[in-house]
N, C-alpha and C positions, 0 to 999 in steps of 0.2 A: 951639735950640728950633724948633718948627714955624714955617714961614713963614706970614705973614698970609694969603696967598692960595695955597692948595695947588694944585699941578698933579697931578691924579690919574693915577697910572700903573697900567696893568693888568699884573698878574703872572700867572704860570701857576698858582700855588698859594699859599695862606696857609701860614704856618709850622706844622709839626707841633706838637702840644700841648707836648711836652717842650721843643722849641726856643723856643716862645712864652713858656713859663714862665721859661726861662733869659734870654730877652731882657728880661722884666719885672724879673728880679732885677738885671740890669745897669742898667736904667733907675732902679731904686730906689737904686743906687749912683751915680747921676748920670752915666751914660754916655750922652751925646747921640747917639753913633753907633747905639746900641741902639734909642733912640727913633726915629731915622730908619729903621732896618730894620723896626721894627714898623709904623711909619706907611706905608712903601711896600707892605707886605704887606696891610694892613687898611684903608687910607684909602678905597679905592673902595667897599668893602663898607659902611663907615660912611656914606659919602656917599649910597649908594643907599637905606639905611634913613632917613637924615635927609630926603632929597628926598621920599620917600613921605609923611613926616609933615608937613613944612613946606610942600611944594608950590612951592618957589621955589629955583632953583639957587644964587643968591648966598647966600641964607640957609642953604642946606644946606652950602655950602662953609664958612661961618662956624661951623656946628655941628661940622664936622670939626676945625677949628682949636681950638674950645673943648674938644672931646672929648680930643684928644691933649695939650692943656695940662693937663687934669685927670688924664690917665694919668700925666703927668710928676710931678704933685704927689701923687698917691695910690698910686703903685706900691708903696710900702712896706706899704700896707694890704691888698694883695691876698693872698688865701689860696685854695688849690686847692679848698677846700670851697665856695667861691663859684661854682664852675663853671670852665669853660675860660677861658683868657685872652681869646679872641675873644668869648665870651659876656659876660664882664665888660666888655670895651670896648664892646660893643653896648649893654649896659645903661646905661653912661654916656652913650653917644650918644643913646639913646632919651630919657633924662631931659633932656639939653640941647636936643634937638629939640622936645620938648613945651614946654619953657620958651620957646623961640624962637617956636613956633607961637602960644602964648598972647599973646605981645607983638605978633605980626603980626596976629592975628585975635582981638582982645578980644571977649568975649561968648560966648554959647553956640553950639556948633557946630550946623549945620542937619542935618536927617535926610539930605539929599542929600550933604553932606560926609562924613557917617559912612558912607554906602553906598559912596562913592568910595574911602574909606580901607580899607573892608573888602576891596576888590579887592587891596590890598597884601598881604593874607595869602596870596594865590595867586601873587604875583609873585616872580621870581628877583631876588636882589640885583643891583644894577648895579655890577659890580666883578669882581675876579679870581675865577677858578674856585677853589673851596676844595679842600683836601686831600680825598681820596676818601671818607674816613669822614665828614667834615663835610658833604660834598656829598650823601651818602646820607641823612644826618640831615635836611638841608634839604629834600630831595626828599620824604621821608616826611611831614614836617610840611606841605608844600604839598599833598600828596595828601590828607592828613587834613583840612586846611582846606577843600579843594575839596569834600569829602564832607559837610561840616557844612551844616546848614540855614542859609539866608540870615540868619535872625534871630540865630543863634549867632555867625556871622561878624561881623555888624554890632555885636553887643554886645561882642565881643572887641576889635574895632577901636576902638570908642568908649572902652573902658576902657584899652587899652594903647597905642593910637596917638594918641588925643585927650586921654587922661588925665581923662576925666569920672568923677565919682562914680556909684555905682549909682543914686542918686536923679536925677542929671542925665541919665543914660542913659535912665531910664524916661520922663522928660519929653521928651527929644529924639526917642526912637523911638515915643513915645505908646503905651507898654505898661505893665502893672502892675509895681511894684517887684519882687514875687516872681518874675515872669517873667524879668526882667533877671538876677536872681541865679541862677536855674536855668539860663538860657542860658549864662552865663559859666562856671558850674560844669561843665555838661555839655560845653561846647566845650573847656575846658581839659583835662577828663578824656580826651577823644578825642585831643587833641594829645599828651598825656603817654603814652597807650598807644602811639601811633605811634612816639614816640621810644624807648620801652622795647623795642619789637619791633626797631627799627633797631639799638639797642645790643646786644641779645642776639644778633642775627645777625652782628654784627661781632666777637664774642668768639672 
């Protein structure tokens, strides 16, 4: 299993989608070597995401450990219709990081914290360079996020990085609830369109 304090190694590329799916199949069959391979390929990316959410390196390392422990336990439940393996791992990491953030910082997030996290939408992951197709997708998302109005970026950060409800976001950002909903809807729409373009160009 994953060591309690990971040493994050930088690799040249994350595994291709087919290879990652094969690794997860081996993990589901309790192949610890496969878990180590997936960990080496993805841990630094997971760490970068966790660090942006929790804002503390030690806590982010603990999120990495929690994430891959959960990958080990849930590998049998992965299906390709849930997205790529990397996206699935990142979703687990995001959930674990949000849980950790809530424990570290109980209470409502401040508007300044939300604004700071919004910048994470524009940041590159701290970790290995991804395969070319994944890198292109990430670049498109960053470009789309950079083009979003500040209010949309902050609403998305509050919803997906901080885990606030729409009502909590409205209170934190001091805007009407309807405005929060429209900002999140419009922001997600712009990001989805950017991904669609990237996917069509890679076909």
